[in-house]
C-alpha positions in Angstrom: 99.7 100.6 105.5 99.2 102.4 102.1 97.2 100.9 99.2 99.2 101.6 95.8 98.1 100.7 92.3 100.4 100.2 89.3 100.7 98.4 86.0 102.3 94.9 86.0 105.4 95.0 83.8 104.5 91.6 82.2 100.7 91.6 81.6 100.1 95.5 82.0 97.0 94.9 84.1 96.3 97.3 87.0 97.6 95.7 90.3 97.0 96.9 93.8 99.2 96.1 96.8 99.5 97.2 100.4 102.7 98.9 101.3 104.2 99.1 104.9 105.2 102.7 105.5 107.1 101.8 108.7 110.2 100.7 106.7 111.6 103.6 104.7 113.6 101.6 102.0 112.3 98.4 100.7 113.2 95.9 97.9 111.5 92.7 97.4 109.9 90.3 94.9 106.2 89.8 94.8 104.1 87.8 92.2 101.5 89.6 90.1 98.0 88.7 91.3 96.9 88.6 87.7 99.6 86.7 85.7 101.7 85.3 88.5 105.0 86.5 87.1 107.6 87.8 89.7 107.8 91.6 90.0 110.9 93.3 91.6 109.4 96.0 93.8 111.5 98.9 95.1 110.0 101.7 97.1 111.0 104.5 99.4 109.0 106.4 102.1 109.8 109.7 103.7 107.9 109.4 107.1 104.6 107.9 105.8 104.7 109.6 102.4 105.6 107.4 99.4 108.3 109.2 97.5 109.5 106.5 95.0 107.9 103.3 93.7 109.3 101.0 91.0 107.9 97.7 89.8 110.1 96.0 87.2 110.3 92.7 85.5 113.0 90.3 86.5 115.4 89.5 83.7 115.8 85.7 83.2 
């Protein structure tokens, strides 16, 4: 597991989450721990190294 920090696309607060490096390509939705809005998370690992991370707001 890798701890990764980023800014929420809604409230711009610093958010930290644990990422599972055992799955190389991941896409999922997780709520912001500060403002509770849904964040579309996309990430890629090469072995255990994080090579791409995106956290985007969900268009409604």
